[in-house]
C-alpha positions as a printed NumPy array, in Angstrom:
array([[  1.128, -20.718, -10.254],
       [  4.762, -20.192,  -9.795],
       [  4.695, -23.824, -12.078],
       [  2.351, -22.538, -14.056],
       [  4.172, -19.251, -15.018],
       [  7.75 , -20.817, -15.865],
       [  6.074, -23.409, -17.921],
       [  3.458, -21.493, -19.931],
       [  4.13 , -17.821, -19.782],
       [  6.638, -16.342, -22.45 ],
       [  7.14 , -12.592, -22.688],
       [  7.268, -10.827, -26.064],
       [  9.115,  -7.889, -25.16 ],
       [ 10.513,  -6.651, -22.083],
       [ 14.329,  -6.623, -20.779],
       [ 13.851, -10.234, -20.851],
       [ 12.02 , -11.834, -23.511],
       [ 11.134, -15.227, -23.811],
       [  9.873, -17.829, -21.277],
       [  9.257, -16.635, -17.994],
       [ 11.68 , -17.031, -14.918],
       [ 10.795, -16.105, -11.519],
       [ 14.443, -15.869, -10.508],
       [ 14.898, -12.557, -13.13 ],
       [ 12.799, -11.326, -10.705],
       [ 13.217, -12.713,  -7.453],
       [ 10.555, -11.56 ,  -5.647],
       [  8.418, -13.13 ,  -8.557],
       [  9.052, -16.716,  -6.679],
       [  8.359, -15.191,  -3.12 ],
       [  5.048, -13.709,  -4.122],
       [  3.907, -17.153,  -6.424],
       [  4.914, -19.475,  -3.703],
       [  3.03 , -17.437,  -0.919],
       [  0.223, -17.787,  -3.386],
       [  0.579, -21.188,  -3.254],
       [ -0.138, -21.814,   0.768],
       [ -4.363, -20.638,  -0.457],
       [ -4.962, -19.131,   2.692],
       [ -5.428, -16.071,   1.838],
       [ -8.922, -14.279,   0.463],
       [ -7.533, -11.025,  -0.748],
       [ -4.   , -10.517,  -2.473],
       [ -2.975,  -6.563,  -2.225],
       [  0.433,  -5.823,  -4.231],
       [  2.408,  -2.774,  -3.894],
       [  5.34 ,  -1.997,  -5.776],
       [  7.203,   0.469,  -7.942],
       [  6.465,   0.77 , -11.683],
       [  8.362,  -0.885, -14.19 ],
       [  9.374,  -3.558, -11.915],
       [  7.236,  -5.953, -13.366],
       [  4.109,  -5.886, -11.831],
       [  1.737,  -6.195, -14.86 ],
       [  3.21 ,  -9.471, -15.715],
       [  3.352, -11.326, -12.087],
       [  0.224,  -9.443, -10.7  ],
       [ -2.249,  -9.048, -14.032],
       [ -1.262, -11.537, -16.747],
       [ -0.005, -14.638, -15.016],
       [ -2.682, -14.797, -12.239],
       [ -5.642, -13.898, -14.964],
       [ -4.259, -16.857, -17.244],
       [ -3.826, -18.961, -14.476],
       [ -7.264, -18.976, -13.784],
       [ -8.583, -18.721, -16.99 ],
       [ -6.616, -21.368, -18.729],
       [ -5.427, -23.907, -15.844],
       [ -8.703, -23.62 , -14.141],
       [-10.614, -22.747, -17.028],
       [-13.201, -20.585, -14.786],
       [-14.437, -16.846, -15.076],
       [-12.439, -13.726, -13.789],
       [-13.933, -10.499, -13.611],
       [-11.23 ,  -7.588, -14.147],
       [-12.325,  -4.122, -12.379],
       [-10.812,  -0.951, -14.453],
       [-11.172,   2.67 , -13.79 ],
       [-13.021,   3.194, -16.892],
       [-13.597,   0.833, -20.427],
       [-10.773,   2.847, -22.105],
       [ -8.256,   1.407, -19.51 ],
       [-10.085,  -1.907, -20.026],
       [ -9.534,  -1.925, -23.492],
       [ -6.208,  -0.955, -23.635],
       [ -5.59 ,  -3.991, -20.911],
       [ -7.339,  -6.358, -23.181],
       [ -5.575,  -4.994, -26.565],
       [ -2.451,  -4.108, -25.224],
       [ -1.348,  -6.635, -22.483],
       [ -3.622,  -9.182, -22.046],
       [ -4.147, -10.537, -25.532],
       [ -0.542, -10.157, -26.824],
       [  0.337, -12.359, -23.567],
       [ -1.895, -15.066, -24.439],
       [ -1.139, -15.04 , -28.202],
       [  2.281, -15.558, -26.94 ],
       [  1.494, -19.108, -25.332],
       [ -0.27 , -22.702, -26.299],
       [ -3.514, -20.656, -24.953],
       [ -3.974, -18.621, -28.335],
       [ -6.086, -21.107, -29.994],
       [ -8.861, -20.701, -26.894],
       [ -9.172, -16.749, -28.251],
       [-12.388, -15.754, -29.616],
       [-12.803, -15.666, -33.099],
       [-14.68 , -12.898, -33.675],
       [-12.812, -10.392, -31.255],
       [-12.649,  -7.046, -32.784],
       [-10.271,  -5.73 , -30.018],
       [-12.878,  -2.128, -30.112],
       [-13.936,  -0.57 , -26.752],
       [-17.247,  -1.782, -26.891],
       [-16.176,  -4.971, -27.449],
       [-13.947,  -5.589, -24.601],
       [-16.677,  -6.129, -22.176],
       [-16.588,  -9.993, -22.068],
       [-14.77 , -12.396, -23.801],
       [-15.885, -15.805, -24.114],
       [-12.901, -18.143, -24.55 ],
       [-13.54 , -21.879, -26.455],
       [-12.677, -23.174, -23.315],
       [-15.096, -22.071, -21.31 ],
       [-14.126, -19.564, -19.734],
       [-15.063, -15.838, -19.632],
       [-13.261, -12.379, -18.555],
       [-15.893,  -9.774, -18.12 ],
       [-14.123,  -6.25 , -17.786],
       [-16.126,  -3.965, -15.165],
       [-15.563,  -0.372, -14.221],
       [-16.123,   2.633, -11.891],
       [-18.272,   4.526, -14.437],
       [-21.876,   3.923, -14.827],
       [-24.574,   3.058, -12.245],
       [-24.686,   0.588,  -9.705],
       [-26.474,  -1.956, -11.312],
       [-23.392,  -2.822, -14.314],
       [-21.51 ,  -4.06 , -11.341],
       [-24.409,  -5.819,  -9.572],
       [-25.32 ,  -7.994, -12.354],
       [-22.543, -10.48 , -12.474],
       [-20.898, -13.154, -10.173],
       [-17.525, -14.593, -10.25 ],
       [-14.998, -16.606,  -7.669],
       [-12.058, -14.261,  -9.02 ],
       [-11.713, -10.954,  -9.139],
       [ -8.783,  -9.071,  -9.944],
       [ -8.859,  -5.253,  -9.504],
       [ -6.214,  -3.269, -11.719],
       [ -5.154,   0.582, -10.756],
       [ -7.365,   0.165,  -7.907],
       [ -6.473,   3.466,  -6.671],
       [ -7.726,   5.387,  -9.797],
       [-10.905,   3.057,  -9.187],
       [-11.444,   4.39 ,  -5.712],
       [-11.116,   7.674,  -6.968],
       [-13.098,   7.842, -10.211],
       [-15.5  ,   5.896,  -7.947],
       [-16.198,   7.971,  -4.931],
       [-19.17 ,   6.359,  -3.291],
       [-22.519,   5.133,  -4.926],
       [-26.385,   5.826,  -4.181],
       [-25.84 ,   3.038,  -1.918],
       [-23.25 ,   4.131,   0.08 ],
       [-21.276,   1.941,  -1.177],
       [-17.497,   2.469,  -2.735],
       [-16.909,   1.264,  -6.532],
       [-14.086,  -1.177,  -5.121],
       [-16.498,  -2.81 ,  -2.413],
       [-18.81 ,  -3.183,  -5.043],
       [-16.25 ,  -4.868,  -7.185],
       [-15.521,  -7.169,  -4.631],
       [-19.029,  -8.22 ,  -3.208],
       [-19.602,  -9.853,  -6.902],
       [-17.691, -12.348,  -5.129],
       [-19.851, -12.865,  -2.254],
       [-21.834, -16.243,  -3.499],
       [-18.489, -17.794,  -3.765],
       [-17.655, -17.41 ,   0.536],
       [-14.946, -18.426,   1.832],
       [-13.332, -20.035,  -1.839],
       [-13.691, -16.307,  -3.333],
       [-10.377, -14.984,  -4.15 ],
       [ -9.699, -10.812,  -4.882],
       [ -6.436,  -9.486,  -6.274],
       [ -5.673,  -6.065,  -5.968],
       [ -2.639,  -4.165,  -7.887],
       [ -1.437,  -0.563,  -7.885],
       [  1.526,   1.586,  -7.543],
       [  1.427,   2.869,  -4.108],
       [ -0.462,   6.416,  -4.611],
       [ -0.773,   8.526,  -1.312],
       [ -1.078,   7.194,   2.263],
       [ -5.151,   7.897,   2.505],
       [ -5.465,   5.445,  -0.82 ],
       [ -7.238,   2.243,  -0.67 ],
       [ -4.012,   0.537,  -1.72 ],
       [ -1.819,   1.409,   1.078],
       [ -4.734,   1.426,   3.641],
       [ -4.772,  -2.454,   2.258],
       [ -1.089,  -2.663,   3.295],
       [ -1.594,  -1.834,   6.696],
       [ -4.243,  -3.546,   6.953],
       [ -3.178,  -7.037,   5.396],
       [  0.369,  -8.679,   6.601],
       [  2.347,  -5.751,   5.54 ],
       [  4.805,  -8.474,   3.877],
       [  7.877,  -7.48 ,   3.203],
       [ 11.15 ,  -8.913,   1.612],
       [ 14.57 ,  -9.245,   3.966],
       [ 17.815,  -8.592,   2.137],
       [ 21.091, -10.049,   3.94 ],
       [ 24.132,  -7.872,   3.871],
       [ 26.609, -10.113,   2.238],
       [ 29.598,  -8.025,   4.278],
       [ 27.804,  -8.028,   7.617],
       [ 25.224, -11.268,   8.082],
       [ 22.599,  -7.989,   8.93 ],
       [ 19.161,  -8.831,   7.705],
       [ 17.291,  -5.378,   6.206],
       [ 13.914,  -5.571,   6.37 ],
       [ 11.652,  -2.179,   5.13 ],
       [  9.743,  -0.147,   7.518],
       [  7.626,   1.787,   5.37 ],
       [  9.06 ,   4.703,   6.367],
       [ 11.31 ,   7.775,   4.777],
       [ 14.205,   6.079,   6.06 ],
       [ 14.25 ,   3.168,   3.502],
       [ 15.795,   5.993,   1.27 ],
       [ 18.943,   6.183,   2.642],
       [ 19.638,   2.622,   1.279],
       [ 20.371,   4.464,  -1.49 ],
       [ 23.413,   6.74 ,  -1.559],
       [ 25.78 ,   8.629,  -3.775],
       [ 23.322,  10.569,  -5.536],
       [ 22.452,  13.829,  -2.796],
       [ 25.326,  15.807,  -3.652],
       [ 25.632,  15.418,  -7.418],
       [ 26.066,  18.25 ,  -9.44 ],
       [ 24.3  ,  16.686, -12.2  ],
       [ 22.537,  13.688, -13.504],
       [ 25.815,  11.933, -15.183],
       [ 27.576,  12.344, -11.321],
       [ 24.753,  11.078,  -9.99 ],
       [ 24.686,   7.959, -11.905],
       [ 28.882,   7.545, -11.219],
       [ 28.176,   7.652,  -7.697],
       [ 24.46 ,   6.116,  -6.374],
       [ 24.835,   2.649,  -5.225],
       [ 22.388,   0.857,  -2.408],
       [ 24.047,  -0.038,   0.716],
       [ 24.116,  -1.467,   4.044],
       [ 22.532,   0.46 ,   6.717],
       [ 24.295,  -1.348,   9.603],
       [ 27.667,  -1.893,   8.571],
       [ 27.865,   1.3  ,   5.548],
       [ 29.268,  -1.294,   2.855],
       [ 28.122,  -0.504,  -0.351],
       [ 27.153,  -3.391,  -2.384],
       [ 27.557,  -3.945,  -6.061],
       [ 24.981,  -4.864,  -8.759],
       [ 25.72 ,  -8.935,  -8.775],
       [ 25.734,  -8.625,  -4.854],
       [ 22.502,  -7.316,  -5.151],
       [ 21.514,  -9.711,  -7.426],
       [ 22.295, -12.781,  -4.998],
       [ 20.857, -10.975,  -1.792],
       [ 17.773, -10.576,  -3.557],
       [ 18.169, -14.417,  -4.607],
       [ 18.232, -15.71 ,  -1.056],
       [ 15.479, -13.137,   0.129],
       [ 13.097, -13.984,   2.976],
       [  9.44 , -13.078,   3.163],
       [  8.617, -11.07 ,   6.676],
       [  4.975, -10.788,   7.892],
       [  3.849,  -8.008,   9.97 ],
       [  5.599,  -9.163,  13.613],
       [  7.944, -11.566,  12.569],
       [ 11.859, -11.07 ,  12.776],
       [ 15.09 , -13.053,  11.037],
       [ 16.79 , -14.935,  13.187],
       [ 20.11 , -17.291,  12.198],
       [ 18.799, -16.769,   8.828],
       [ 14.965, -18.146,   9.331],
       [ 11.981, -16.276,  10.024],
       [ 10.607, -16.274,  13.207],
       [  6.905, -15.504,  14.947],
       [  3.436, -16.777,  13.524],
       [  1.554, -15.035,  10.829],
       [ -0.691, -12.544,  11.115],
       [ -4.289, -13.209,  11.885],
       [ -5.526, -11.643,   8.443],
       [ -6.976, -13.054,   5.194],
       [ -5.493, -10.436,   3.209],
       [ -1.841, -10.607,   1.948],
       [ -0.665,  -7.302,   1.398],
       [  2.84 ,  -7.935,  -0.812],
       [  5.266,  -4.915,  -0.804],
       [  8.766,  -4.813,  -2.694],
       [ 10.301,  -1.873,  -3.309],
       [ 13.72 ,   0.254,  -5.315],
       [ 16.519,  -2.417,  -3.779],
       [ 14.309,  -5.698,  -4.726],
       [ 14.181,  -4.245,  -8.169],
       [ 16.758,  -5.781, -10.585],
       [ 15.349,  -4.402, -13.681],
       [ 17.044,  -0.932, -12.678],
       [ 20.312,  -0.578, -11.416],
       [ 21.615,   2.004,  -8.641],
       [ 22.995,   4.1  , -11.012],
       [ 18.886,   4.147, -12.847],
       [ 17.841,   5.44 ,  -9.527],
       [ 20.099,   8.021,  -8.958],
       [ 19.383,   9.612, -12.035],
       [ 15.801,   9.495, -11.148]])
């Protein structure tokens, strides 16, 4: 998928329009390389808003399965208005920017009703399913690949059904016929600890991205706790937004040195992916991979190179 993304995906807007390059947001390379291991049945992604989650965890996987592998994809969304927006404002423009635009259905009207299914001329299909409606609407379709966007909203909107099964699980059940070959992607900005996205994160590999301080060589690995916020300093006692922007910086919690933005970018380009229970010794990841089929991949503010420490200080 990494090779596919860098060869085929073209960004039509955003801060870096043009051909997709994983190094512009370095955790993208770690994520796509991990997917290449093909040992995961479930991929749960947690990342902050405005950090490239849509292109990395929504557009690239869908286009990869539709056009590189030519297979059906079911996309779960909270409601049909969301599904319509995902198609008309995100997926269709992304396809139009690639060579695969020639496979778009000729009669695409872009209406909410029309967006339920899209049949491409290469034989692939994308089918949108939502948390609304009755159980039968989700029980009538089978797929190997399922991608759920805004997972927590589906969980909240759906609640439980007449069968006692929540709507996210009903969507996942659409893949059961494919057994161990089934593949489920779930992406969402974390909301509350009790919601599906964070519970998936805790139940999976809890994979995090380690950064090495260029000053002392200490490896920082997120802890999933409020203590991580201490990495961003200088904004706490600011008198106003401008002062917060002037003084905000990410820094090492071990030696106290503040990092420049260039240093932070280079740290991310040499970062390491660490699963639950693993450590970093002599710049190498040590320890076994957790015995789970769910890759729960998380990045946070220090890994987001689309925003500076000043941006976060102002926020």
